[in-house]
Wavefront OBJ file of the C-alpha trace (Angstrom):
o trace
v -14.888 30.270 20.458
v -13.068 27.327 18.862
v -16.388 25.582 18.128
v -17.692 28.724 16.362
v -14.596 28.880 14.148
v -14.893 25.139 13.424
v -18.561 25.518 12.491
v -17.752 28.427 10.172
v -15.043 26.410 8.416
v -17.445 23.486 8.012
v -20.125 25.784 6.580
v -17.606 27.217 4.117
v -16.677 23.709 2.957
v -20.343 22.770 2.532
v -20.939 25.885 0.415
v -17.929 24.963 -1.713
v -19.359 21.459 -2.154
v -22.650 22.916 -3.356
v -20.906 24.427 -6.394
v -19.574 21.038 -7.475
v -21.959 18.374 -6.161
v -25.732 17.891 -5.785
v -27.161 19.699 -2.762
v -28.135 16.514 -0.894
v -24.461 15.514 -0.884
v -23.032 18.918 0.036
v -24.990 19.129 3.303
v -24.167 15.562 4.297
v -21.342 15.339 6.860
v -20.419 11.813 5.758
v -19.991 12.966 2.170
v -17.555 15.705 3.163
v -15.611 13.319 5.390
v -15.476 10.732 2.615
v -14.512 13.109 -0.190
v -11.469 12.016 -2.252
v -9.247 13.773 -4.778
v -10.642 11.584 -7.569
v -14.296 12.494 -6.989
v -13.375 16.170 -6.495
v -11.408 16.382 -9.755
v -14.149 14.603 -11.683
v -16.799 17.020 -10.367
v -14.579 20.022 -11.122
v -13.963 18.957 -14.722
v -17.673 18.392 -15.280
v -18.805 21.716 -13.797
v -15.959 23.789 -15.248
v -16.791 22.529 -18.722
v -20.511 23.206 -18.262
v -20.008 26.775 -16.990
v -16.918 27.965 -18.837
v -17.719 31.463 -20.217
v -15.957 30.736 -23.522
v -18.251 27.822 -24.400
v -21.334 28.592 -26.492
v -23.765 26.533 -24.429
v -22.757 28.356 -21.220
v -24.882 31.090 -19.710
v -23.833 34.436 -21.169
v -22.752 37.559 -19.384
v -21.392 38.333 -15.933
v -23.496 35.691 -14.174
v -21.845 32.909 -16.147
v -18.349 34.232 -15.459
v -19.074 34.650 -11.760
v -20.313 31.074 -11.526
v -17.147 29.778 -13.189
v -14.988 31.733 -10.730
v -16.953 30.312 -7.785
v -16.399 26.796 -9.144
v -12.647 27.425 -9.324
v -12.585 28.886 -5.793
v -14.601 25.913 -4.486
v -12.157 23.456 -6.079
v -9.123 25.232 -4.566
v -10.705 25.340 -1.101
v -11.680 21.668 -1.138
v -8.234 20.680 -2.482
v -6.616 22.473 0.468
v -8.999 20.674 2.824
v -8.045 17.272 1.394
v -4.307 18.023 1.608
v -4.711 19.077 5.247
v -6.733 15.924 5.901
v -3.837 13.819 4.602
v -1.479 15.542 7.027
v -3.923 15.091 9.917
v -4.497 11.464 8.969
v -0.775 10.807 8.938
v -0.436 12.355 12.389
v -3.305 10.303 13.789
v -1.905 7.177 12.199
v 1.354 7.552 14.100
v -0.366 7.074 17.438
v 0.794 3.515 16.817
v 3.616 2.057 14.771
v 2.736 1.249 11.183
v 4.540 -1.437 9.185
v 4.292 -1.389 5.387
v 5.652 -4.224 3.228
v 6.173 -4.009 -0.534
v 6.423 -7.252 -2.496
v 5.909 -8.726 -5.945
v 6.670 -11.982 -7.705
v 9.065 -10.464 -10.242
v 12.313 -8.549 -10.070
v 12.925 -5.243 -11.853
v 9.440 -3.822 -11.322
v 10.598 -0.881 -9.183
v 9.983 -2.028 -5.609
v 13.159 -0.490 -4.198
v 12.637 2.814 -6.003
v 9.058 2.968 -4.706
v 10.097 2.109 -1.129
v 12.900 4.697 -1.159
v 10.619 7.474 -2.397
v 7.765 6.511 -0.065
v 10.221 6.590 2.839
v 11.590 9.998 1.853
v 8.035 11.320 1.365
v 6.971 10.269 4.870
v 10.221 11.563 6.388
v 9.645 14.931 4.713
v 6.360 15.179 6.620
v 8.257 14.947 9.920
v 7.711 11.268 10.691
v 10.394 8.931 11.912
v 10.563 6.501 9.008
v 12.733 3.408 8.714
v 13.161 1.529 5.441
v 14.411 -2.051 5.630
v 16.036 -3.950 2.772
v 14.911 -7.568 3.043
v 15.564 -8.369 -0.595
v 18.387 -10.470 0.779
v 19.178 -12.039 -2.562
v 19.565 -8.690 -4.341
v 19.841 -5.916 -1.773
v 20.185 -2.450 -3.342
v 17.804 -0.169 -1.453
v 20.704 1.840 -0.018
v 21.680 2.948 -3.530
v 18.315 4.600 -4.156
v 18.740 6.594 -0.948
v 22.025 8.011 -2.215
v 24.349 5.707 -0.282
v 26.725 4.768 -3.085
v 29.321 3.052 -0.925
v 28.991 -0.455 0.467
v 27.261 -0.666 3.813
v 29.560 -1.417 6.733
v 26.796 -3.320 8.538
v 23.646 -5.045 7.336
v 20.793 -7.337 8.341
v 23.232 -10.232 8.021
v 25.178 -8.879 11.006
v 22.021 -9.087 13.091
v 21.121 -12.572 11.856
v 24.648 -13.844 12.628
v 24.600 -12.122 16.029
v 27.499 -9.852 15.246
v 25.211 -7.113 16.608
v 22.492 -7.554 19.214
v 19.841 -5.151 17.887
v 18.654 -3.681 14.597
v 19.239 -0.039 15.651
v 22.955 -0.865 15.785
v 23.008 -1.311 12.003
v 20.648 1.583 11.262
v 22.061 4.581 9.389
v 20.530 7.927 8.447
v 20.372 8.797 4.778
v 20.859 12.293 3.387
v 17.071 12.641 3.314
v 16.306 11.992 7.029
v 15.017 8.505 6.215
v 16.618 5.805 8.370
v 17.934 2.706 6.620
v 18.524 -0.886 7.668
v 20.439 -2.247 4.711
v 20.796 -5.721 3.285
v 23.845 -7.458 1.870
v 23.452 -10.058 -0.867
v 27.202 -10.538 -1.306
v 27.334 -13.254 1.362
v 26.713 -16.778 0.094
v 23.289 -18.000 1.208
v 22.224 -14.564 2.490
v 18.620 -15.141 1.361
v 18.323 -18.515 3.104
v 17.280 -17.683 6.657
v 16.633 -20.435 9.175
v 13.153 -20.389 10.689
v 14.323 -19.469 14.206
v 16.410 -16.584 12.848
v 13.451 -15.380 10.824
v 11.202 -15.288 13.887
v 13.904 -13.371 15.761
v 14.139 -10.850 12.912
v 10.349 -10.423 12.754
v 10.252 -9.775 16.501
v 13.080 -7.230 16.163
v 11.326 -5.433 13.293
v 8.161 -5.084 15.350
v 10.154 -3.587 18.247
v 11.741 -0.757 16.221
v 10.752 2.659 17.573
v 9.448 4.558 14.559
v 6.271 5.990 13.089
v 6.598 4.034 9.851
v 8.635 0.944 8.979
v 8.717 0.109 5.252
v 10.036 -3.284 4.152
v 11.456 -3.836 0.672
v 11.069 -7.509 -0.311
v 12.588 -9.728 -2.963
v 10.853 -10.614 -6.223
v 9.874 -14.175 -5.361
v 7.333 -16.254 -3.442
v 9.711 -17.996 -1.037
v 8.457 -18.686 2.478
v 10.780 -16.027 3.920
v 9.590 -13.330 1.537
v 5.930 -14.167 2.127
v 6.316 -14.291 5.914
v 7.857 -10.800 5.951
v 5.075 -9.628 3.635
v 2.379 -10.937 5.974
v 3.724 -9.271 9.112
v 2.800 -5.791 7.845
v -0.202 -3.629 8.678
v -0.303 -2.657 4.999
v 0.894 -5.450 2.683
v 1.326 -3.915 -0.780
v 1.888 -5.871 -3.983
v 3.628 -3.883 -6.708
v 3.136 -4.713 -10.367
v 3.693 -3.179 -13.796
v 1.404 -3.321 -16.847
v 3.514 -6.149 -18.315
v 1.507 -9.383 -18.428
v 4.293 -11.398 -16.748
v 4.309 -8.915 -13.894
v 0.586 -8.711 -13.173
v 0.117 -12.465 -13.592
v 2.971 -12.909 -11.141
v 1.340 -10.474 -8.727
v -1.755 -12.684 -8.573
v 0.396 -15.746 -7.877
v 2.152 -13.748 -5.161
v -1.228 -12.967 -3.558
v -2.284 -16.601 -3.803
v 0.971 -17.769 -2.225
v 0.571 -15.219 0.568
v -2.973 -16.317 1.410
v -2.093 -20.028 1.308
v 0.960 -19.368 3.475
v -1.211 -17.499 5.974
v -3.528 -20.495 6.204
v -0.613 -22.890 6.704
v 0.963 -20.666 9.378
v -2.213 -21.016 11.454
v -0.692 -24.271 12.697
v 3.010 -23.392 12.935
v 5.179 -23.881 16.058
v 3.959 -20.564 17.457
v 0.302 -21.450 16.824
v -2.374 -21.206 19.494
v -4.331 -24.040 17.843
v -3.398 -27.373 19.411
v -6.649 -29.260 19.957
v -7.402 -32.429 18.030
v -10.205 -30.905 15.871
v -7.857 -28.057 14.913
v -5.165 -30.569 13.945
v -7.744 -32.151 11.671
v -8.260 -28.755 10.001
v -4.508 -28.390 9.553
v -4.312 -31.744 7.761
v -7.287 -30.922 5.542
v -5.852 -27.545 4.509
v -2.467 -29.072 3.735
v -3.993 -31.953 1.784
v -6.147 -29.582 -0.259
v -3.491 -26.974 -1.031
v -0.091 -28.685 -0.985
v -0.256 -32.258 -2.239
v 0.167 -32.283 -6.037
v -1.110 -35.842 -6.452
v -3.727 -35.840 -3.731
v -6.855 -33.875 -2.998
v -6.717 -30.298 -4.170
v -8.929 -27.262 -4.621
v -8.844 -24.688 -7.388
v -10.212 -21.808 -5.375
v -10.635 -20.574 -1.817
v -14.410 -20.888 -2.167
v -13.941 -24.622 -2.824
v -11.740 -24.861 0.251
v -14.424 -23.135 2.330
v -17.055 -25.560 1.010
v -14.857 -28.564 1.823
v -14.299 -27.370 5.400
v -17.975 -26.517 5.786
v -18.944 -30.022 4.675
v -16.254 -31.994 6.519
v -15.386 -29.898 9.583
v -18.093 -27.296 10.226
v -16.828 -26.838 13.802
v -13.572 -25.402 12.376
v -15.125 -23.179 9.710
v -14.880 -20.023 11.848
v -11.086 -20.475 12.209
v -10.689 -20.630 8.438
v -13.026 -17.714 7.768
v -11.271 -15.522 10.342
v -7.869 -16.169 8.731
v -9.206 -15.314 5.271
v -10.995 -12.169 6.455
v -7.805 -10.945 8.185
v -5.890 -11.022 4.884
v -5.966 -7.474 3.476
v -3.788 -7.111 0.360
v -3.172 -3.775 -1.372
v -2.058 -3.076 -4.927
v 0.043 -0.392 -6.652
v 0.591 -0.376 -10.420
v 4.008 0.998 -11.365
v 5.369 2.265 -14.716
v 1.911 2.887 -16.141
v 1.527 4.956 -19.306
v -1.595 6.622 -17.920
v -4.352 6.231 -15.311
v -6.516 4.193 -17.692
v -3.808 1.584 -18.241
v -3.061 1.357 -14.503
v -6.752 0.959 -13.657
v -7.240 -1.750 -16.293
v -4.335 -3.760 -14.871
v -5.689 -3.338 -11.344
v -9.151 -4.494 -12.418
v -7.720 -7.662 -14.000
v -5.947 -8.564 -10.764
v -9.015 -7.687 -8.689
v -11.321 -9.811 -10.849
v -9.076 -12.877 -10.692
v -8.546 -12.481 -6.941
v -12.274 -12.193 -6.336
v -12.972 -15.328 -8.375
v -10.199 -17.598 -7.114
v -9.172 -16.184 -3.733
v -12.509 -14.760 -2.559
v -10.595 -11.600 -1.635
v -11.035 -7.956 -2.539
v -7.648 -6.474 -3.438
v -7.633 -2.781 -2.603
v -6.171 -0.681 -5.411
v -4.177 2.219 -3.977
v -3.232 3.852 -7.258
v -0.656 4.035 -10.003
v 2.853 5.388 -10.431
v 3.271 6.749 -13.943
v 6.297 6.162 -16.111
v 8.375 9.313 -15.792
v 11.678 10.527 -17.154
v 12.467 11.940 -13.694
v 12.321 8.437 -12.201
v 14.594 7.020 -14.897
v 17.108 9.797 -14.264
v 16.929 9.297 -10.511
v 17.809 5.613 -10.904
v 20.991 6.698 -12.661
v 21.733 9.652 -10.357
v 20.709 7.737 -7.188
v 18.716 10.706 -5.876
v 15.099 10.087 -4.756
v 12.688 11.916 -7.054
v 10.526 13.220 -4.207
v 13.622 14.796 -2.623
v 14.627 16.531 -5.846
v 11.066 17.466 -6.839
v 8.988 17.664 -3.609
v 6.074 19.229 -5.512
v 6.514 17.035 -8.573
v 4.402 14.384 -10.216
v 5.743 11.398 -8.270
v 5.327 13.195 -4.934
v 1.690 13.862 -5.847
v 1.084 10.235 -6.812
v 2.639 8.955 -3.584
v 0.560 11.460 -1.603
v -2.600 10.030 -3.180
v -1.518 6.446 -2.474
v -0.795 7.393 1.136
v -4.216 8.989 1.461
v -5.917 5.899 0.109
v -4.452 3.489 2.602
v -5.163 5.922 5.436
v -8.757 6.437 4.286
v -9.164 3.080 2.527
v -12.775 2.497 3.593
v -13.916 5.706 1.915
v -12.785 5.295 -1.686
v -15.563 3.061 -2.934
v -18.429 5.113 -1.545
v -17.114 8.463 -2.744
v -16.316 7.102 -6.197
v -19.866 5.778 -6.588
v -21.537 9.151 -6.061
l 1 2 3 4 5 6 7 8 9 10 11 12 13 14 15 16 17 18 19 20 21 22 23 24 25 26 27 28 29 30 31 32 33 34 35 36 37 38 39 40 41 42 43 44 45 46 47 48 49 50 51 52 53 54 55 56 57 58 59 60 61 62 63 64 65 66 67 68 69 70 71 72 73 74 75 76 77 78 79 80 81 82 83 84 85 86 87 88 89 90 91 92 93 94 95 96 97 98 99 100 101 102 103 104 105 106 107 108 109 110 111 112 113 114 115 116 117 118 119 120 121 122 123 124 125 126 127 128 129 130 131 132 133 134 135 136 137 138 139 140 141 142 143 144 145 146 147 148 149 150 151 152 153 154 155 156 157 158 159 160 161 162 163 164 165 166 167 168 169 170 171 172 173 174 175 176 177 178 179 180 181 182 183 184 185 186 187 188 189 190 191 192 193 194 195 196 197 198 199 200 201 202 203 204 205 206 207 208 209 210 211 212 213 214 215 216 217 218 219 220 221 222 223 224 225 226 227 228 229 230 231 232 233 234 235 236 237 238 239 240 241 242 243 244 245 246 247 248 249 250 251 252 253 254 255 256 257 258 259 260 261 262 263 264 265 266 267 268 269 270 271 272 273 274 275 276 277 278 279 280 281 282 283 284 285 286 287 288 289 290 291 292 293 294 295 296 297 298 299 300 301 302 303 304 305 306 307 308 309 310 311 312 313 314 315 316 317 318 319 320 321 322 323 324 325 326 327 328 329 330 331 332 333 334 335 336 337 338 339 340 341 342 343 344 345 346 347 348 349 350 351 352 353 354 355 356 357 358 359 360 361 362 363 364 365 366 367 368 369 370 371 372 373 374 375 376 377 378 379 380 381 382 383 384 385 386 387 388 389 390 391 392 393 394 395 396 397 398 399 400 401 402 403 404 405 406 407 408 409 410
């Protein structure tokens, strides 16, 4: 019986697709599975304009009106399907813990506001979500979750062994989101010793939660980059300002170079003599200002291929495992956000040999500006509002990240 109902629902979705897309797409299972909000909205706008009964070039009479109604009904049905798919995707994604880091090479671009609202959004869907303030030089994430008073305990208490575990300093905000706060009032709070950093990374990975979201400082220090790299989804946030998006590229470059250097750290599995030779070559080519150097990752690959072909696979594996994501904040409109994203993507392709996956934009909104003053997350105050919708789309894209390109090309 269940299979019959499932088949009927699938048939209904395919019929809805046929009103908006070419027939060869509507009967293709992969197309339906790969459908995104962007391609759906584009198809709806195109077909609604072509069949609107008030337009002169539209078919006249009842047939034209009926077709327009069917197009509207198809759009509503497919929109519901995509929203349900987001919920299902979130549920499937929590079969394992997911760590999200949010970084950027400039302060004041809205990282903490984004992290707070993303955390509240995921918590509102019923997921155990923990946000962690690791902007240890300027910790303020707790403010954007409505905690106006100073935190009684912070990450510093864990690092200085005043508490044994991170859950001991975890508090619940008014919006169900759990918070591990930072404290930048202590002198040298941002300067973590390497052993303490490894202990903190291990503790973060052991937190029992569906989602762990890390708010990072606006710099490219080793500590910031190492916390950025530990995530399943490492997101760089930028704004349309040139200083911000140029800085975001430098942040990505620093992250990739740091990943290559960490291949041979104290915890490394590479200890053979040929691998030590690769370590020296990478350091010589990327660190020494007066020695050998490369301008791009492709040059580095060529140098390793020519000098140490037996180690090329190690280098290529490290590069292929680097998966950066991008969100453009404070954009005037979608066009501006997309243009900024394309600039960063083009430069990263040319110099880092990496495809940066654009998750979407957060528009500049009066509600966000007010929330910064009122210290109330926008998605809590307006759960059906504009920001909630934008975060929902971003969430969908990193859950169904392999789909976006194919659907957008149809």
